[in-house]
N, C-alpha and C positions, 0 to 999 in steps of 0.2 A: 523652470522647476522640472525636476526629473519626471514627475508623472505626466506633465504636458508633453515632454519629449517622447515618453513612452507611448502616449496616445497618438501623437503625430506619426511616429514610426509604424505603429500597428495599423493606423488608419490608411496609410499609404499602400498597405498590402491587400486592402479590401477592394472589391468591385461592386458596382451597383449604385443605386440612388442613395441619398443620405439616409433615408428610412431603412433601406436594405442593409446599409453598412452599420447603422446603429443596432439593428436586430442581430447582425452577424457578430459584431464585437461584444455585445452583451451575452451572446450564447457561448463564447469561447471559454473553456475551462482549462485549468492546468493542475498539475499535481499539487495537493495541499500538504499540510503537515501530517505526519504519521500519528495515529491514535493508539492508545493502549487497547489490548485485546484480552477479553476475559477468557479464562481457561475453558468455560462452557462453550464458547464459540469454536475453539480448537477441537474439543471433544465432539461437538455436533458435526463439524466438517468430517473428521476422521470416521465417526460412526456412520454417517449418512453415505459416505463414499466407500464403505466397506473396508476401511483400512485399520480401524482401531484394534480389532482382535488380532490381525496379522502383526501389527506393531508390538502388541503386548506379548505375543508368542515369540517374536524375534528377540525382544529384550530378555525374556525369561530363558529361552533355550536357543541361543544363536547358532548358526551353522559354524562349523570349524573354520571356515575361511571368511568369517565376518570381518568387515573393515572395522578397525579399532575406533575410529572417530564416529562411525555410524552407530556402533554399539553403545558408546558413551551417550550419544545424542538420544538414542532410543530409550535407554534406561532413565536418563534424566527426564525426558518427556513423559514417560509412563509414571514415574514417581510424582511428577507435578500433577498429572491428571488424577492420580489416586489420592492426593492430599486434600483433606477437607479444608475448606476456606482458603484455598491457594490464591495468592494475589494474581492480578492480571499480568500478562506479559507487558512490560513497560516499553512497548514498541515506539513510543513517542521519544524515547531517549536513543540517540544515534548509536551508542555503544551496545545497548541491549538489542536493538534491531540488527546490528551487524553480527552479533553472536547467534541470534536466532536464525538469521540467514545462513550462517556457516553450519549450524547444526542441521538445518533442513537440507542444505547442499550435500552434507555428508550422508544423510539418510538416503537422498535421491541417488547418490553415487553407488550405493550398495543395493542392487535389485532385490536381494533377499529381505530387505527391510519392509518391502511392500510400498514404500513411499516413492512416488515418481516426481519428475521435474514439474509435471502438471500440478501435483499436490503441493509441491514447494511454492509454486507461483500462487496457487489459490490461498494457501495459508498466509503468505506474505501480504496478499491483497486484502486480508481482513483488517490490516492496519492502514490501508490506503484511504486517502480522502481526496476530493477535488474541490477547488475553489474557483470562483469566476475570475477571468483575466483581470477585470477592472479592479477587483479587490487586491490582487497581487501587485497591481501597478500603483496602489496607494489611494484609490478612490473609495469613498464610503458608500456609494450607491452606483447602480448601473449608469453607464455613460449616457448623457443627454445632450441636447443641442447647446445648453449653456457651457458644458465642458468643451464642446467643439469650438465655440467662440473664444473661450479662455485659452485654448491651446493654439490660438493663432488663426481663427476663422476657417476651420477645416470643412465646415458644412458647404 
């Protein structure tokens, strides 16, 4: 079975006693699925990092040399932020995540927007989750000695 093969392969990369290896394998995490991000989380980040007012000013009165894509992104973001009852960013959908990522990249590419690459990363991280390795490998609980036996006597 695939999950036994995955366990055997991962187990071979670990060092230590069986107990140490069990602790190590159960502590491993990987990137999980993206989650939706409420507008309030984006507003909170921008406000607390001192970027919200600058972004609003940029959208309202951009410099003459403003990047077109950055200006579109800024205006769309400001409009969403100002909308009452705006739906969350559906970052769990790959196409939406990619569009938001592109908007943020455009903003970060134009220094006049006030949004930096660090801000881009922080805002995208709002959608990030992690899951235990064992879950990603198909196990329903942390790896135990019974799993080691079932995978071919790895203990």
